[in-house]
N, C-alpha and C positions, 0 to 999 in steps of 0.2 A: 370636562375642560381639557384642552390640549396639554400633553405632558410637558411640552417645552415652553408653554406660555408663561411669560413673566411680565409684569407691568411696572413701570417706573414713572412717576409723575414729577415734572419739573416745577419750577417756581411760578407763581402767579405773575401775570404781566400787568395787572391792574392795581391801583392803589388800595390801601385799606379803606373799608367803608367808613364814611363820615357819620352815618346815622347809626346809633347803637342798635344792635340786633339785626341790621340789614346788611347783607353781603351784596356789593354791586356786581353788575354783569361783568364777566371777564372771560378772556381766552387764555388757555394755557397749553403748552406743548406736552404731549403724551407720547411715551415710547413703550412699545410692547414688542417682545421677541417671539417669533413663530418660526419653527423649524430652522433655527439658526440665523434668521434674518431680523435685525432690529428694524421695526416699522414705525414711522414717525407720523404723528397726527396732531390735530387741533381739537381740543375739547372746548366748546363754548357753553358757559354756564350763565343763564339769565340771572338777573337780580332776584334774590330770594332771602327768606329769613334764615338766620343762622341755625344750622341743624336740620333744615327742611330737606326732604327727599323729593326730587323733581322727576316728572316724566322725562324720558330721554329717547333720542332716535339716533341710530347709526345711519350715516349717509354714505351711499355707494355710487361711484362714478360710472360713466359709460365706458365704451370699448376704447381700445388703443391706449396711447400714452397719456391718459387723463389723470391728473394729479388730484390731491385732496380738495383743491378749490374748484375742480371741474374744468381745468384748463389744460391745453396741449401746447406744444411749441408752436409759436406764431398764431395761436388762437386762444384768447383770454375772455371767455364769456362770464367767468366767475359763477358758473351755475350753482355749485354746491355752497359757495359762500352766501349767495343770495337765498338759497333754500334754508340755510342755517339761520340767517337773519329773520326770515319769515317765521320759522318755527319758534325762534327765540322770543318773538313778540307775543307768542301764545304760551310763554314760560316753559318751553320744551328745550332741555339741554341737548346738544348734539355733539357727535364725534365724527370727524371726517379724517381720512388718512391717505398717505401716499402709497398706492398699491405698487406691486412689483413693477419695476421699469420706470418709475416716475419719482420726481422730487428727491427728497433726502434719502428715501428708502433705496432707490435704484434696484438693481437686480439681486442684490443681497447674495444669498447662498447659491443663486443660479448664475452668478457672474461668469464663471468659467465654463458653463455648459448651458447657455440659454435655450438651446434646442430641446431641453428636457422640461421646460416650463410649460405646464398645461393648465387648462381652465380649472380643474379641481384644486390646484395650488392657490389660485385666487380665492376660491370659495373657502378653503381652510384659513387663509389670511383674514378674510372677512369674519369668519367665525371667531377667530382670536380677538378681533377688534370688538365684536359684540360682547365677548366675555370681559374685555377690558372696560367697556362702558358700563356693564352690569356692576362691576366692582368699584366704581368711583364712589366716594363718600357722599356726593350730592345727588346720586341717581336712585330711583326706586326700582329695584330689580324686577318687580312684577308689573311695571308700567313702561316697558321698553317697546320701541317700534323700530322697523327698518324701512328706510326710504331709499329707493334705488332709481337711478336715471338710466334709461336705455338698457345696455347690457347689465348694468348694476341692478336693474329691476328683476332680471332673471336670477341673479345671485340672491337677491332679497327673497324671492320665492323659495329657493333651495334652503336658505337659512330658516325660513318660516316653519318648515316641517322637521327641522333637525336640532336647533339650538335649545338650550335649557336655561332659564324658563322660556317657554314659547313666547314669541312676540305678541304683544297685545294688538298690534296693528302693522300693516304693510302698506306703504305708498309706492305704487308702481307708476313712475312718471315716464310717459312715452316708452313703454317697455318693449324689449325684444321678446316677442310673443310667439315666434316661429323658430324652427331650427335655423341656425346661422346661415347655411348655404341656401336654404329656401328663401330667406329674407334677402340675401345678396342677389339671387337670381331675379326676384321680384323687382328690386330696385333697378337692376340693370335693364330688364325688359321695359320698364317704364321710361327710362332714359332714352332707350333706342326708339320707342314709340314717339316720344316727344321730338326727337331729331327728325323723324319722318314727317311729323306734323309741321315742323318748321322748314321742310324742304331740304334738310341737310343730308338725308339719306333717302334712297328709294325703297319702296315696299319689298323689292327683291333683295336688296341689301339687308333689310330688316329681317327677313326670313333666314338668311344665311347667318347673321350675327346671333339671332335668337337660338338657332340650332346649336351654334358653337358654344353659347353660354350653357345650355342644358347639358351638352356633352362634357363640358369642363367640370360641372358640378358632379356628374356621374363618375368621371374619372377620379376626382378627389375622394369621393366616398368609397370607391373601389381601390384606393391607394395605388392608382396608376398615374404615370406622368400625364400632364395635361397637354393636349394638342391645341396649340394656340392659332392654328390655321383658321382663317375666317374671322378672327377677333381683331378689332382695331387695336393699335399699339397700347393704348391706355388700359384696355381691358385685359390684353395679354399680360401686361405687367402686373395687374392686380392678381390674376390667377397664379402667375408665377410666384408672387409674394405669399400665396397661401400654401406653398410647398416648402421644402427645405427646412430652414430653421424654425419657421412658423407652423409647419405641418402638424406637429403634435397638438399645439394649442387649437388650431382650426378643427381638427378631427374631434377633439374632446368637447369643444364648445358645441359643434354641430350635433353631437350625440344627445344633447339635452332638448327635449320637447316640452316647453313651458306648460302647456295645458295639462300634461300628465303629472307635473309636479304639484299642481293645485290640490290634488286628492289627498296629499299628506298634511294639508293645513288643518289646524284645529277649528272645528265648527264654531262660528261666532267671532272668529278673528276679524278685526276691523280692517277692511281693504278699500283703498282708493286706487283706481286705475284711470289714468288720464290718457287721452289721445288728442293730438292737435289736428284740426282740419287742414292746416297748411304744412303738416309734417310729411315731407316726401321720403324720409328715411324709414319711418314707422307709420304708415297710413293707418287710419282707424280700423279699416277692414281687417288688418292683420291681427287685431286683438279680439276678433269675434270668437274664435275657438277658446281662447283663454277666458274670456268673459263668461262663456257658457260653463266652462269647467269650474270656475270660481262659484258660480251659482249652485252647481251640483254639489260643491263641497260645503254648502250652507254657511259661507262666510258672511260677515256683517257688511254694512254699507260704509261709505257712500257708494261703492261700486264704480262702474265705468262712468266717467265724466268727460264727454267730448268738449274740447276747448276751441271755440270758434276763432279762426284766424291765427291760431298759435302754431309755431314751427317746432322743430325738434329741440331747440335750445330754450324753449318756453317763452319765446318772444312773440309779439305781434307787430303789425306795421307801425303802431304808434309807440312801441316800447322796444326799441332795437337793442338796448343794453341792459334791460331789467326785465324780470318776469312780468308777463301781462297780468292785468288785474284779475282776469278769470283764473289764472294759475294761483295767485295769492289767495283768492277766495276758496279754491278747491283745497289748498293746504290748510287754510283756517278751518274749513269744515272737517277735515281729517283730524286736525289737532284738537279741536274743540276748545272749551274754556274750563 
């Protein structure tokens, strides 16, 4: 347990159960402190018998300023709220929290020096959240899971091999399964190729931009200034944003190769890995090496589940604001009954 970890649980927001011996479903605010930063979260507890210990899952958001609900400024898909609802229907309690730079937590101890905030700090924060969930009176410590979306899935992998007790399961939803800058380069090359297909760029321009993208990635990894010559303004701005205040985070995130992390998982750990066929941010092919590594680690199923027509936010064409039915089915298979 982290030496600075402390948990404080605030009052229930739901009324007292009307049925004797039955506690109704409720959300409550949870606060835990890690490395000097009070971190705020929501614990959802499904309806249960008084004194019953429930299976529980820690929910981890994707990259950027994504809060406990899975939302960013000007973008509110409520991804983690909806995952919590889906798991709650299978009687799984969940904890989701505002990571550094989001919601009520904010930058916390990093407020005066945000340039020192790196990816391992987010992993330590997630570890503290896991321990907080473990210690709740309604949860069964030996029946905990970690459910991560996008970058949060990579964090879930790291927790899977380090926390105690080891998670019974990991759900890796549209996971970051490559090194960060490799994934960024892949995404950008695909966007450039699409622009050529639509006649917005010529093949010669494509070659110039692709070479500039690869050179920018090399410069970042060698800790050299990025030469943005040959990059369109939007891409130049993107790579400039990877330097300076954000440089330490990008460098530390890019150092993680998710397939290598799989080797630390306990054999038999229940693992779900989803990939959406309409996910342009994390195409299914990017999860091939991770899928192979998980198999070699002898983890349990369901394994990789391709989601037909599903995008990165777990939606399909007929469900623009809610998880697609195939997503809900995959979560149900993971949670079981």
